[in-house]
C-alpha positions as CSV (number, residue, x, y, z in Angstrom):
1,M,92.7,56.2,78.6
2,K,90.2,57.4,81.2
3,N,93.1,58.5,83.5
4,A,94.7,60.4,80.6
5,K,91.4,62.3,79.9
6,L,91.0,63.1,83.6
7,F,94.6,64.3,83.7
8,S,94.1,66.5,80.6
9,A,91.0,68.0,82.0
10,A,92.7,68.7,85.3
11,I,95.6,70.4,83.5
12,L,93.2,72.4,81.4
13,S,91.2,73.6,84.4
14,L,94.4,74.6,86.2
15,G,95.4,76.6,83.2
16,L,92.0,78.3,83.1
17,A,92.0,78.9,86.8
18,S,95.5,80.5,86.7
19,N,94.4,82.8,83.9
20,A,91.1,83.8,85.5
21,P,92.5,86.3,88.0
22,N,94.4,88.0,85.2
23,A,91.3,88.4,83.1
24,R,89.9,90.8,85.7
25,A,93.1,92.2,87.1
26,E,92.0,95.7,86.5
27,D,89.1,95.2,88.9
28,S,91.0,93.3,91.5
29,L,93.4,96.1,92.5
30,T,90.9,98.0,94.6
31,Q,89.4,94.7,95.9
32,N,92.8,93.4,97.0
33,P,93.0,93.5,100.8
34,V,96.6,94.5,100.7
35,Y,95.7,97.6,98.6
36,Q,92.7,98.4,100.9
37,T,94.9,98.2,104.0
38,N,98.1,99.9,102.7
39,C,97.4,102.0,99.6
40,S,93.8,103.2,99.6
41,K,94.3,105.8,102.3
42,C,96.5,107.8,99.9
43,H,95.6,106.6,96.4
44,G,91.9,106.4,97.1
45,K,89.4,103.6,97.2
46,T,89.1,103.6,93.4
47,A,92.9,104.1,92.8
48,E,92.2,107.4,91.1
49,G,94.3,109.3,93.6
50,R,93.4,111.8,96.3
51,F,94.0,115.5,96.3
52,M,97.2,116.4,98.1
53,A,97.9,112.7,98.7
54,G,98.9,109.8,96.4
55,P,98.6,110.1,92.7
56,S,96.2,108.1,90.5
57,L,97.4,104.6,89.8
58,A,95.4,104.5,86.6
59,S,97.0,107.7,85.1
60,E,98.9,107.9,81.9
61,K,102.0,108.6,83.9
62,T,101.6,105.4,85.9
63,K,100.9,103.5,82.7
64,A,104.2,104.7,81.3
65,L,106.2,103.2,84.1
66,S,107.7,99.8,83.7
67,P,106.7,97.0,86.1
68,D,110.2,97.2,87.6
69,D,109.8,101.0,88.2
70,V,106.4,100.4,89.9
71,R,108.0,97.6,92.0
72,N,110.9,99.8,93.0
73,I,108.5,102.6,94.0
74,I,106.4,100.3,96.2
75,S,109.5,98.6,97.7
76,K,111.7,101.6,98.3
77,G,109.2,104.5,98.4
78,K,109.4,107.8,96.6
79,H,108.9,111.3,97.8
80,R,106.2,111.1,100.5
81,M,105.4,107.5,99.8
82,P,106.8,105.2,102.4
83,K,108.8,102.1,101.5
84,F,106.9,98.8,101.8
85,E,109.9,96.5,101.5
86,G,109.9,94.4,104.7
87,K,106.3,95.4,105.4
88,L,104.7,93.5,102.5
89,S,105.8,90.2,101.1
90,S,107.4,90.1,97.6
91,S,104.4,88.2,96.3
92,D,102.1,90.9,97.7
93,I,104.2,93.6,96.0
94,D,104.2,91.6,92.7
95,A,100.5,91.2,92.8
96,L,100.1,95.0,93.3
97,V,102.4,95.7,90.4
98,D,100.5,93.3,88.1
99,Q,97.2,94.9,89.2
100,I,98.4,98.4,88.8
101,K,99.8,97.7,85.4
102,A,96.4,96.1,84.4
103,Q,94.4,99.3,85.2
104,K,92.6,100.4,82.0
105,K,91.6,104.0,82.8
């Protein structure tokens, strides 16, 4: 019985831990080291975009994109944005997609 309670508590804490990053995903984009290193130069430190550089990642236009569209733009590039396929891991790209889609502004 004690082992079952410990197991249940461990499963519950794992579930809470896995949901914790998603609860603040909108804050974590700009805190993500991958974003800071590869994206902030053009999209800005706050992801609001930069004049004559990358667009805002919190705009209505970006919100309207599907996760697959965002993933394709990051992976294959678009217009002046370089492709990051082969430069970033697929898990890094997936994390950026999730964080971009979680932006609330």
